[in-house]
C-alpha positions as CSV (number, residue, x, y, z in Angstrom):
1,M,0.0,0.1,0.0
2,G,2.7,2.3,1.0
3,R,4.4,2.0,-2.8
4,L,0.9,2.5,-4.2
5,L,0.4,5.6,-2.3
6,F,3.7,7.3,-3.0
7,P,3.1,8.9,-6.3
8,F,0.3,10.7,-5.3
9,A,1.8,11.6,-2.0
10,A,5.0,12.6,-3.6
11,A,3.1,15.1,-6.0
12,L,1.0,16.9,-3.1
13,V,2.6,16.1,0.4
14,C,5.6,13.9,1.1
15,G,7.0,12.8,4.2
16,A,10.3,11.9,6.0
17,A,11.9,8.7,7.1
18,P,11.7,8.6,10.8
19,T,14.9,9.6,12.6
20,H,14.3,6.8,14.8
21,A,14.8,4.2,12.3
22,A,14.8,0.5,12.9
23,D,18.1,-1.1,13.3
24,A,20.5,0.2,11.0
25,A,21.3,-3.2,9.5
26,A,17.9,-3.5,7.9
27,D,18.3,-4.0,4.2
28,A,17.0,-1.1,1.9
29,S,15.2,-3.5,0.0
30,A,12.9,-4.5,2.9
31,D,9.4,-4.9,2.6
32,A,8.0,-1.1,2.1
33,D,4.9,-1.9,3.9
34,Q,7.2,-2.9,7.3
35,P,6.4,0.0,9.7
36,I,9.5,1.6,11.1
37,V,9.8,1.2,14.7
38,V,12.2,2.6,17.7
39,T,12.8,0.2,20.8
40,G,9.8,-1.8,19.9
41,Q,7.4,0.9,19.3
42,Q,6.0,2.4,16.0
43,V,6.8,6.0,15.5
44,K,3.9,8.3,15.0
45,Y,3.0,11.8,15.3
46,G,0.5,13.0,17.9
47,V,-0.6,10.9,21.1
48,K,-3.5,8.9,21.8
49,A,-4.0,10.1,25.4
50,T,-3.0,12.6,27.6
51,S,-3.4,14.4,30.9
52,T,-2.7,18.0,30.1
53,A,-6.3,19.0,29.4
54,T,-8.0,17.0,32.3
55,R,-5.0,16.0,34.8
56,T,-6.2,12.8,34.3
57,N,-5.1,10.2,31.5
58,T,-7.7,10.8,28.8
59,D,-8.2,9.8,25.1
60,V,-7.9,12.9,23.2
61,K,-11.1,12.0,21.4
62,D,-12.7,12.6,24.8
63,I,-11.3,15.9,25.5
64,P,-14.0,18.7,24.7
65,Q,-11.6,21.1,23.6
66,A,-9.1,21.8,20.9
67,L,-5.9,20.2,21.2
68,T,-2.8,20.0,19.0
69,T,0.2,17.9,20.1
70,V,3.8,18.1,18.4
71,T,5.8,15.3,19.1
72,A,9.7,15.2,19.4
73,Q,9.6,13.0,16.3
74,Q,8.0,15.9,14.5
75,I,10.3,18.6,16.0
76,E,13.3,16.5,14.7
77,D,11.7,15.8,11.3
78,Q,11.1,19.6,10.7
79,Q,14.0,20.7,12.7
80,L,11.6,23.1,14.7
81,R,14.0,25.7,17.1
82,S,11.6,27.6,18.6
83,V,8.1,28.2,19.7
84,G,7.5,30.5,17.1
85,D,8.4,27.8,14.6
86,L,6.0,25.5,16.2
87,L,3.3,27.6,16.1
88,L,3.2,28.0,12.8
89,F,1.9,24.2,12.4
90,V,-0.9,24.6,15.1
91,P,-4.6,25.6,13.8
92,G,-5.8,28.9,15.5
93,A,-2.4,30.2,16.7
94,S,0.4,33.0,16.0
95,Y,3.2,34.2,17.7
96,N,4.2,37.7,18.4
97,A,7.8,38.7,17.6
98,G,8.3,39.3,21.3
99,E,10.7,42.4,21.0
100,G,13.3,39.9,19.9
101,N,13.9,38.7,23.6
102,R,11.0,36.3,24.4
103,D,8.5,33.9,23.5
104,T,5.1,35.4,23.1
105,I,2.2,33.3,21.9
106,V,-1.4,34.4,20.3
107,L,-3.9,31.9,20.7
108,R,-7.5,32.6,19.5
109,G,-6.5,36.4,19.4
110,N,-5.3,36.5,22.9
111,S,-1.7,37.4,23.4
112,S,0.4,36.3,26.5
113,T,3.9,35.9,27.6
114,A,3.1,33.8,30.5
115,D,1.0,31.0,29.6
116,F,3.6,28.7,29.4
117,F,3.8,25.2,31.5
118,V,6.5,22.4,32.1
119,D,4.8,19.0,32.8
120,G,1.3,21.3,33.7
121,V,3.3,23.5,36.0
122,R,3.4,27.0,35.5
123,D,6.6,28.3,33.7
124,D,6.1,32.2,33.2
125,V,9.2,34.3,33.0
126,Q,9.8,35.9,29.5
127,Y,12.4,34.0,27.6
128,F,13.0,31.8,24.6
129,R,12.4,27.9,25.3
130,D,14.3,25.3,23.8
131,F,12.7,21.6,22.7
132,Y,16.0,19.5,23.4
133,N,14.5,17.8,26.2
134,V,10.8,17.4,25.5
135,E,8.6,14.4,24.5
136,R,6.0,16.6,23.0
137,V,4.6,20.1,23.1
138,E,1.1,20.5,23.8
139,V,-1.2,23.3,22.7
140,L,-4.7,23.6,24.5
141,K,-6.9,26.3,23.0
142,G,-9.5,28.2,25.0
143,P,-9.7,29.0,28.6
144,N,-8.2,26.6,30.9
145,A,-8.4,28.1,34.4
146,M,-10.0,24.9,35.7
147,I,-6.7,23.1,35.3
148,F,-4.4,25.7,35.1
149,G,-5.5,28.7,37.2
150,R,-5.2,32.1,36.2
151,G,-4.6,33.5,32.8
152,G,-4.6,31.0,29.6
153,G,-7.7,33.0,28.2
154,G,-6.7,32.1,24.7
155,G,-5.0,28.8,25.7
156,I,-1.8,27.5,26.9
157,V,1.4,25.8,25.5
158,N,2.7,22.9,27.8
159,R,6.0,21.1,27.6
160,V,6.0,17.6,28.3
161,L,9.4,16.6,29.2
162,K,11.4,13.3,28.7
163,R,11.6,10.9,31.7
164,P,13.8,7.7,32.5
165,T,11.9,4.9,30.6
166,L,13.8,2.0,32.5
167,A,15.0,0.9,28.8
168,P,18.3,1.8,27.2
169,Y,18.4,4.7,24.7
170,R,21.2,6.6,23.4
171,A,21.1,9.5,20.6
172,L,23.7,12.2,19.8
173,T,23.1,14.6,17.0
174,A,25.1,17.4,15.0
175,S,23.6,19.9,12.7
176,A,24.5,23.2,11.0
177,D,23.0,25.5,8.5
178,N,24.0,27.9,6.1
179,W,24.0,30.9,8.1
180,G,26.8,29.6,10.7
181,D,24.6,28.1,13.2
182,F,25.9,24.9,14.6
183,R,24.0,22.7,17.4
184,F,24.8,19.6,19.5
185,T,22.4,17.5,21.2
186,G,22.5,14.4,23.2
187,D,20.0,11.8,25.0
188,L,21.1,9.2,27.3
189,D,18.5,7.0,28.8
190,Q,19.9,4.1,31.1
191,P,18.6,1.9,33.2
192,L,20.7,1.1,36.6
193,N,18.6,-1.8,37.4
194,D,15.0,-3.0,37.3
195,T,14.0,-0.3,39.3
196,V,16.2,2.8,39.0
197,G,16.9,4.8,35.8
198,A,18.7,7.8,34.9
199,R,18.4,10.2,31.7
200,L,20.8,13.2,30.7
201,N,19.5,15.5,27.7
202,A,22.1,18.1,26.9
203,M,22.3,20.7,24.1
204,Y,24.6,23.1,22.9
205,E,24.1,25.7,19.8
206,R,26.0,28.6,18.8
207,G,26.1,30.7,15.5
208,G,24.7,33.4,13.1
209,S,21.4,34.1,11.5
210,F,20.4,35.3,8.2
211,R,20.2,38.7,9.9
212,N,23.4,40.7,9.9
213,H,25.0,41.1,13.3
214,V,22.6,38.6,14.8
215,D,24.0,35.7,17.1
216,L,23.1,33.2,19.6
217,T,24.7,31.0,22.2
218,R,22.7,28.8,24.3
219,Y,23.2,25.2,26.1
220,G,21.0,23.3,28.5
221,I,21.8,20.1,30.7
222,N,18.9,18.1,32.1
223,P,19.7,15.0,34.4
224,T,16.9,12.9,35.8
225,A,16.4,10.1,37.9
226,A,13.5,7.7,38.6
227,V,12.9,5.1,41.2
228,V,10.0,2.5,40.5
229,A,9.1,0.6,43.6
230,G,6.2,-1.3,43.4
231,S,3.0,0.8,43.2
232,T,5.2,3.9,43.6
233,R,7.4,6.2,41.2
234,I,9.7,9.1,41.9
235,D,11.1,11.3,39.7
236,L,13.7,14.0,40.3
237,S,14.9,16.6,37.7
238,Y,17.3,19.0,37.6
239,E,17.7,21.8,34.3
240,H,20.3,24.4,34.0
241,F,19.4,26.3,30.8
242,H,21.1,29.5,29.3
243,D,20.4,31.8,26.5
244,R,22.0,35.0,25.3
245,R,21.1,36.2,21.7
246,T,21.3,39.5,20.1
247,A,17.7,41.3,20.7
248,D,16.7,42.0,17.0
249,R,13.7,43.9,16.8
250,G,13.4,43.7,13.0
251,V,12.5,46.4,10.5
252,P,10.1,49.5,10.8
253,A,7.0,50.2,8.5
254,D,7.4,52.1,5.5
255,G,3.8,53.6,5.0
256,N,1.2,50.9,5.6
257,E,3.6,47.9,5.2
258,P,6.9,46.6,6.0
259,I,9.9,48.2,4.6
260,R,11.3,46.5,1.6
261,G,14.9,45.5,0.6
262,F,16.2,45.2,4.4
263,T,15.6,41.5,5.1
264,R,19.1,41.1,6.4
265,T,19.8,44.6,7.9
266,F,20.0,45.2,11.4
267,F,18.1,48.7,12.5
268,G,19.8,49.8,15.8
269,D,23.1,49.0,17.6
270,P,23.4,45.2,17.6
271,D,26.3,45.9,20.2
272,V,24.5,46.9,23.0
273,S,21.3,44.7,22.0
274,F,21.4,41.4,23.8
275,A,18.7,39.3,25.8
276,R,20.3,36.9,28.6
277,A,18.2,34.2,30.4
278,N,19.4,31.7,33.0
279,V,17.0,29.1,34.0
280,N,17.4,26.7,36.8
281,L,14.3,24.3,37.5
282,G,14.2,21.3,40.0
283,T,11.2,19.0,40.2
284,L,10.1,16.2,42.2
285,I,7.3,14.0,41.0
286,V,5.8,11.5,43.2
287,S,2.8,9.1,42.4
288,H,1.5,6.2,43.9
289,D,-1.2,3.5,43.1
290,F,-3.3,2.6,46.0
291,G,-5.1,-0.2,43.6
292,G,-9.1,-0.1,43.3
293,G,-8.4,2.7,40.7
294,L,-6.9,5.0,43.3
295,T,-4.1,7.1,42.6
296,L,-2.2,10.3,44.5
297,R,0.4,12.3,42.5
298,N,2.3,15.3,44.0
299,H,4.4,17.5,41.7
300,T,6.5,20.1,43.4
301,L,8.9,22.5,41.0
302,L,11.3,25.1,42.3
303,G,12.6,27.6,39.8
304,D,15.1,30.4,39.5
305,Y,15.2,32.8,36.7
306,S,17.4,35.5,35.9
307,K,16.5,37.6,32.8
308,F,18.1,40.9,31.4
309,Y,17.8,42.6,28.0
310,Q,18.8,45.7,26.5
311,N,18.0,47.1,23.0
312,V,18.5,49.9,20.7
313,Y,15.7,49.6,18.3
314,P,14.0,51.5,15.2
315,R,10.8,53.5,16.7
316,G,9.6,54.6,13.1
317,F,10.8,55.6,9.6
318,S,10.0,58.7,7.5
319,A,9.9,58.4,3.9
320,A,9.9,62.3,3.5
321,T,13.0,62.6,5.2
322,G,14.9,59.4,5.0
323,L,15.6,59.1,8.7
324,V,15.0,56.2,10.9
325,T,14.3,57.1,14.6
326,L,15.6,55.3,17.2
327,G,15.0,54.1,20.9
328,G,16.2,52.3,23.6
329,Y,15.6,50.5,26.9
330,N,16.9,47.7,29.2
331,N,14.9,45.6,31.5
332,A,15.9,43.0,34.4
333,T,13.8,40.4,36.0
334,D,14.7,38.0,38.6
335,R,12.0,35.5,39.7
336,T,11.6,32.6,42.1
337,N,8.8,30.3,41.7
338,L,7.6,27.5,43.9
339,F,4.8,25.2,43.2
340,S,3.1,22.1,44.6
341,Q,0.1,20.6,42.9
342,T,-1.2,17.3,44.7
343,D,-4.0,15.4,42.5
344,L,-6.3,12.3,44.0
345,V,-7.7,10.6,41.0
346,W,-10.2,7.8,41.5
347,E,-11.4,5.4,38.6
348,N,-14.5,3.9,39.9
349,R,-17.9,2.7,39.2
350,L,-20.8,4.3,41.4
351,G,-24.4,3.2,41.0
352,G,-23.4,1.2,37.8
353,I,-21.8,4.4,36.1
354,D,-18.3,4.6,35.3
355,Q,-16.4,7.9,36.3
356,T,-13.1,9.3,36.9
357,L,-13.0,11.8,39.9
358,L,-10.4,14.3,40.5
359,F,-9.6,16.1,43.7
360,G,-6.8,18.3,43.8
361,F,-4.8,21.2,45.4
362,E,-2.2,23.8,44.5
363,L,-0.2,26.1,46.5
364,G,2.3,28.5,44.9
365,R,4.6,31.7,45.3
366,E,6.3,33.9,42.8
367,K,8.8,36.3,44.2
368,S,10.2,38.8,41.5
369,R,12.4,41.9,41.3
370,N,12.0,44.2,38.1
371,K,14.0,47.3,36.9
372,R,13.7,49.2,33.8
373,N,15.9,52.2,32.3
374,T,15.1,54.2,29.2
375,G,18.0,54.9,26.6
376,S,18.6,58.5,25.9
377,F,20.7,59.7,22.6
378,P,23.1,62.8,23.4
379,D,24.0,62.6,20.1
380,G,20.5,62.6,18.2
381,D,18.2,59.7,17.8
382,T,17.6,59.7,14.2
383,T,20.0,57.7,11.5
384,P,19.8,57.5,7.6
385,I,17.9,54.7,6.0
386,T,21.3,54.1,4.2
387,D,22.8,53.5,7.4
388,P,20.6,52.1,10.0
389,T,23.1,49.9,11.8
390,V,24.8,52.4,14.0
391,D,27.1,52.3,17.0
392,A,25.0,54.5,19.2
393,N,26.1,56.9,21.9
394,V,23.4,55.8,24.4
395,I,22.6,56.4,27.9
396,F,20.7,54.2,30.2
397,A,18.8,55.8,33.2
398,P,15.6,55.4,35.0
399,D,12.5,57.5,33.6
400,A,9.6,58.6,35.9
401,D,7.6,55.5,34.2
402,D,10.0,53.0,34.2
403,S,9.4,50.0,36.5
404,N,11.3,49.6,39.5
405,N,9.5,47.2,41.9
406,R,9.2,44.1,44.2
407,V,6.3,42.0,43.6
408,K,5.0,38.8,45.5
409,A,2.3,36.7,44.3
410,T,0.7,33.6,46.2
411,V,-2.0,31.3,45.1
412,A,-3.7,28.8,46.9
413,A,-6.3,26.6,44.8
414,L,-8.8,23.6,45.2
415,Y,-10.6,22.2,42.3
416,V,-12.7,19.2,41.6
417,Q,-13.4,17.5,38.5
418,D,-15.8,14.4,37.4
419,Q,-15.6,12.7,34.0
420,I,-19.1,10.5,34.0
421,R,-19.6,7.9,31.4
422,P,-23.4,6.7,32.1
423,A,-23.3,5.1,28.7
424,S,-20.7,4.0,26.1
425,W,-22.0,6.6,23.8
426,L,-22.2,9.5,26.4
427,E,-19.5,11.4,28.6
428,I,-19.7,14.6,30.7
429,V,-16.7,16.2,32.1
430,A,-17.7,19.0,34.8
431,G,-15.1,20.6,37.1
432,L,-14.9,23.6,39.2
433,R,-11.7,25.5,40.5
434,F,-11.3,28.1,43.1
435,D,-8.2,30.2,43.4
436,S,-7.2,32.7,46.0
437,F,-4.8,34.8,44.2
438,N,-3.0,37.5,46.2
439,L,-0.5,40.0,44.9
440,H,1.8,42.6,46.4
441,V,3.6,45.2,44.8
442,D,6.4,47.5,46.5
443,D,6.7,50.2,44.0
444,L,10.3,51.9,44.5
445,R,10.3,54.5,42.2
446,P,11.2,57.9,44.1
447,L,8.0,59.8,42.7
448,D,5.5,57.0,42.9
449,H,6.9,55.1,45.8
450,G,4.1,53.1,47.5
451,E,2.7,49.4,48.4
452,F,-0.1,47.9,46.4
453,S,-2.1,44.8,47.1
454,R,-5.0,42.9,45.7
455,R,-6.4,39.5,46.4
456,D,-8.7,37.7,43.7
457,K,-11.0,35.2,44.8
458,L,-11.8,33.2,41.3
459,W,-14.3,30.6,40.6
460,S,-13.6,28.9,37.3
461,P,-16.3,26.5,35.9
462,R,-15.5,24.0,33.0
463,L,-18.5,21.8,31.5
464,G,-18.5,19.6,28.3
465,V,-20.4,17.0,27.0
466,I,-19.3,14.2,24.6
467,L,-21.6,12.2,22.4
468,K,-20.1,9.1,20.7
469,P,-22.2,7.7,17.9
470,T,-19.5,5.3,17.1
471,P,-16.2,4.1,18.9
472,D,-14.0,6.5,16.3
473,L,-16.3,9.6,16.5
474,S,-16.9,11.8,19.2
475,L,-19.0,15.0,19.2
476,Y,-18.6,17.5,21.8
477,A,-19.9,20.9,23.0
478,S,-18.3,23.0,26.1
479,Y,-17.9,25.9,28.0
480,S,-15.0,27.2,30.3
481,R,-13.8,30.5,31.8
482,S,-10.7,32.0,33.0
483,Y,-9.6,35.1,34.6
484,L,-6.2,37.6,34.4
485,P,-5.9,39.7,37.0
486,Q,-5.2,43.6,36.0
487,S,-1.8,43.5,37.4
488,G,-1.2,41.5,33.8
489,D,0.8,38.8,32.4
490,Q,3.5,39.6,34.6
491,F,2.2,41.5,37.4
492,S,4.3,44.6,36.8
493,S,1.1,46.9,36.1
494,L,-0.5,47.0,39.4
495,D,-1.1,50.5,40.5
496,S,-3.5,52.3,42.8
497,T,-6.1,52.4,40.1
498,R,-5.8,48.9,38.7
499,A,-5.8,47.5,42.3
500,A,-9.4,48.4,42.5
501,L,-10.5,46.8,39.5
502,E,-12.1,43.2,39.0
503,P,-10.0,40.7,36.9
504,E,-10.5,40.4,33.1
505,R,-12.7,37.4,32.0
506,F,-12.5,34.9,29.2
507,D,-15.6,32.8,28.2
508,N,-15.2,30.2,25.4
509,R,-17.9,28.6,24.1
510,E,-17.2,25.6,21.6
511,V,-18.4,22.8,19.7
512,G,-16.2,20.3,17.6
513,A,-15.7,16.9,16.5
514,K,-13.0,14.4,16.7
515,W,-12.7,11.2,14.0
516,E,-10.3,8.7,13.8
517,I,-10.8,8.4,10.1
518,L,-8.0,5.7,9.9
519,D,-6.3,3.5,12.8
520,G,-4.2,6.0,14.0
521,L,-5.2,9.3,12.0
522,L,-7.1,11.6,13.8
523,A,-9.4,14.4,12.3
524,T,-10.5,17.3,14.5
525,A,-13.0,20.4,14.0
526,A,-13.7,23.1,16.5
527,L,-16.2,26.1,16.2
528,Y,-15.7,28.6,18.9
529,Q,-16.7,32.1,20.2
530,L,-14.2,33.5,23.0
531,D,-15.5,36.6,24.8
532,R,-13.1,38.5,26.7
533,S,-14.6,41.2,29.1
534,N,-13.7,43.4,31.8
535,T,-11.1,45.2,29.7
536,R,-10.0,48.6,31.0
537,A,-11.6,51.8,29.3
538,S,-11.6,55.7,30.0
539,D,-15.2,56.3,31.7
540,P,-17.0,58.5,28.7
541,L,-18.7,60.6,31.2
542,D,-15.3,61.3,33.5
543,P,-12.2,60.6,31.3
544,T,-10.1,60.6,34.6
545,R,-11.6,57.6,35.6
546,T,-10.9,53.9,34.5
547,V,-13.9,51.6,34.0
548,L,-14.3,48.1,33.1
549,T,-16.5,48.2,30.1
550,G,-14.0,47.1,27.2
551,K,-14.6,43.9,25.4
552,Q,-12.9,41.7,22.8
553,R,-14.6,38.9,20.9
554,S,-12.9,35.9,18.8
555,R,-14.8,33.5,16.4
556,G,-13.4,30.7,14.4
557,L,-13.2,27.4,12.8
558,E,-10.3,25.0,13.7
559,L,-9.4,22.1,11.6
560,G,-6.7,19.4,12.3
561,L,-5.3,16.4,10.7
562,E,-2.4,14.6,12.5
563,R,-0.6,11.2,13.1
564,S,-0.4,8.4,10.5
565,V,-2.3,7.9,7.1
566,T,-0.4,4.3,6.8
567,S,2.5,2.9,9.0
568,R,5.0,4.7,6.2
569,W,3.0,8.1,5.7
570,L,2.8,10.4,8.8
571,M,1.1,13.8,8.7
572,S,0.3,17.2,10.8
573,A,-2.0,19.7,9.0
574,G,-4.3,22.5,10.1
575,Y,-6.6,25.0,8.9
576,A,-8.2,28.0,10.8
577,L,-10.7,30.5,10.1
578,Q,-10.5,33.4,12.2
579,D,-12.0,36.9,13.0
580,A,-10.9,38.9,16.3
581,E,-12.2,42.2,16.9
582,I,-12.8,44.8,19.9
583,T,-16.4,44.9,20.2
584,E,-16.5,47.4,23.0
585,T,-14.0,50.3,23.3
586,T,-11.0,49.5,25.5
587,S,-8.3,51.7,26.7
588,A,-6.0,50.1,23.8
589,A,-8.4,50.9,20.8
590,P,-11.9,51.6,20.1
591,A,-14.7,49.1,18.9
592,G,-14.2,47.7,15.5
593,R,-10.4,47.4,15.5
594,K,-8.9,44.2,14.5
595,V,-6.7,42.2,17.0
596,P,-3.3,42.1,15.5
597,L,-1.2,38.9,14.4
598,V,-4.6,37.2,13.6
599,P,-4.7,36.2,9.8
600,R,-8.3,35.5,8.6
601,H,-6.9,32.1,6.9
602,S,-4.3,30.1,7.9
603,F,-3.0,26.9,6.7
604,S,-0.3,24.5,7.6
605,L,0.9,21.0,6.2
606,W,3.8,18.7,6.9
607,N,4.0,15.1,5.8
608,R,6.7,12.5,5.7
609,Y,6.9,9.5,3.9
610,D,9.2,6.5,3.7
611,V,10.1,5.4,0.4
612,T,12.1,2.4,1.7
613,Q,13.5,1.4,4.8
614,R,16.6,3.9,4.2
615,L,15.4,6.9,2.3
616,G,12.3,9.2,3.0
617,V,11.3,12.5,2.0
618,G,9.3,15.5,3.2
619,L,7.4,18.5,2.1
620,G,5.3,20.9,4.0
621,V,3.6,24.2,3.2
622,I,2.5,27.3,5.5
623,A,0.1,29.7,4.0
624,R,-1.4,32.8,5.7
625,S,-3.5,35.7,4.8
626,K,-2.8,39.1,5.7
627,S,-3.0,40.2,9.3
628,Y,-2.1,43.6,11.5
629,A,1.1,44.4,13.1
630,S,-0.5,46.0,15.8
631,I,-4.0,47.3,17.4
632,G,-3.6,50.4,15.6
633,N,-4.7,48.5,12.1
634,A,-2.2,51.0,10.4
635,V,0.3,48.4,9.2
636,K,-0.4,45.4,7.5
637,L,1.7,42.2,7.4
638,P,1.1,40.7,3.8
639,G,-0.3,37.3,3.0
640,Y,2.5,34.7,2.5
641,A,3.0,31.0,1.3
642,R,6.4,29.3,2.4
643,V,7.3,25.4,1.2
644,D,9.9,23.4,3.2
645,A,11.3,20.2,2.0
646,A,13.5,17.4,3.5
647,V,15.4,14.2,2.7
648,F,16.2,11.4,5.3
649,Y,18.6,8.9,4.8
650,R,19.9,6.0,7.2
651,L,23.2,5.0,7.0
652,P,25.2,2.0,8.2
653,S,26.2,1.5,11.8
654,G,23.3,3.5,13.4
655,L,23.9,6.6,11.7
656,E,21.3,8.9,10.3
657,A,21.8,11.6,7.8
658,Q,18.8,14.6,7.5
659,L,18.8,17.6,5.0
660,N,16.1,20.3,5.8
661,A,15.3,23.1,3.3
662,E,13.2,25.8,4.7
663,N,11.2,28.4,2.5
664,L,12.8,26.5,-0.5
665,L,11.2,28.8,-3.1
666,G,12.7,32.0,-1.7
667,A,9.6,33.6,-0.4
668,D,9.9,37.3,0.7
669,Y,7.8,37.5,3.8
670,Y,6.9,38.9,7.4
671,P,5.5,36.5,9.7
672,S,5.1,38.3,13.1
673,A,5.6,41.7,14.4
674,S,5.9,43.3,17.9
675,N,4.4,46.6,16.8
676,D,4.2,48.8,13.8
677,N,7.9,49.5,13.5
678,N,9.5,46.2,15.1
679,I,8.5,43.8,12.3
680,A,10.2,40.3,11.9
681,P,11.4,39.4,8.4
682,G,11.2,35.6,7.4
683,A,14.4,33.9,6.6
684,P,15.3,33.3,3.0
685,R,16.0,30.0,1.8
686,S,17.7,28.3,4.8
687,I,19.6,24.8,4.6
688,K,20.2,22.4,7.9
689,A,22.1,19.4,7.5
690,T,21.8,16.9,10.7
691,I,23.7,13.6,11.3
692,G,22.6,11.5,14.2
693,Y,23.6,8.3,15.7
694,R,21.6,6.1,17.7
695,F,22.7,3.2,20.0
């Protein structure tokens, strides 16, 4: 069947041979219908079940919410290096350029720098995350407060990390691209005996970019250990991650579109523009199965984050004068997070009805120190467009509006959820969470010195109904709610005005279907309306007062297709039709404005196909219609289409070679922006070569 399908696949959507290939001694002429396996398991995209969306192990078809999973295998096949790259293959997702110093997600029209999680625990500091130690990345869309607490209005991104499997596995890879970047990764999974295992994931990357004067150095090391004693498992993990890169804010606009002809040109001063992050994460996970369907699990995380970034960047361009106006600032954040989550899960049958009960609580504390300085330019803040890369005379000093504070946030939460299955064709998911979120800000600015506190008591419900006409098809309807305190994603905006305001609220109504068309091929569809309310606006009767009358509405259709068409053909595809706008005037924009970075249409496709046991090929497409760079709606990012390709070849003795071509046809495009004058150009044609050794 694989050989028969290949001509059609090659013409339309082809795929690459799995990098975790079968034993290297396998003959190239082996039966083409024989599935590729790794340590006894067939390689697939996506997952059949996950605990991310419900905190219980649940079949993806029985989750009444849109979920996209990108596995480590797909990340390797496509050589995805960032959250921004990954989100291009998630229906309904975009990314903000993040001022060249952080991950910023845009899910269903809602932007966030804090809705990131590691194994379900909050990871909310502003930095660029890496995938060297992930098993998969899960993007759950729509409000998720019942599971994750505050925030998550448009959705969340959860990284599921690798843990010891108590089975030997070893892999080393090295890769390089045509822009001077090189990267090394290692994954060593070693059982010490029948009950104790250790695993080490490590990465080092250094090199350049298609953007002039832009470079990167990052490395990470993540040792883990596991002990399995009867019905108890203990996992202990530590990660140290360092990322230092040039803070590149992209190019300015020329009129209502990005300036052309400067794809590789750095605007500003690259020598003083950099972002540095040091992350230390320690985790302890303990789970015990009491029998009778009763399981207790605790997950404790201690995180220490240090982030600093500084930049001189373009604030605007005047075609009339030919001058670029520059701006500059730096910002430091140090944060310590301590979270502990405890879940009691009971799989039972009461009154003849199957159900899964979840009881849990979470305790957390976050302590932050934030300080910002603004740059001034004694010799002037303009430069000719003919010479936008400058050696600036810049002085960084605190401005009256620059943040300088200490922040302490604490949370105590209780939640309960029941997954009720009264019949084989019906399941009901109902949950409720209560959060007591307390924030204290000590403002250290000389003119505004003071202390501000606010406590929010948040009730977050969730209800979903799943109908199963056949075992392979699920139809669902759901409602969920989430809140975001007025202090914002990073807590830094609490003042005397915001301390008196109720949190923003997100309400999501969604209907959808999940259909396993073939054994292993999952098709999904979701139709949603997401309303954001309690956003700030000026009182029309008294402009000196702030009131909560602003609203935003996002509506859309999301379609997905993932996993395997055949044992030789793996697929990840998605389409989204979206409309997100301000429906009632906010402090940021009047009613009728479109939400930025939300294209009306977006499409992505990546497939891989094994030609033989040794050779595979891949082809992918990304296409997006135009969107706006900011809420001002003055600058448009043009629509674009990008084609990617790959070739995979298994060499003797456990060696594997891989060649990826990104933007194969050389499209000129702008995938993201931070604002109207910080627009990120897409890379020209790029080639990545990778060699791996698995033993």
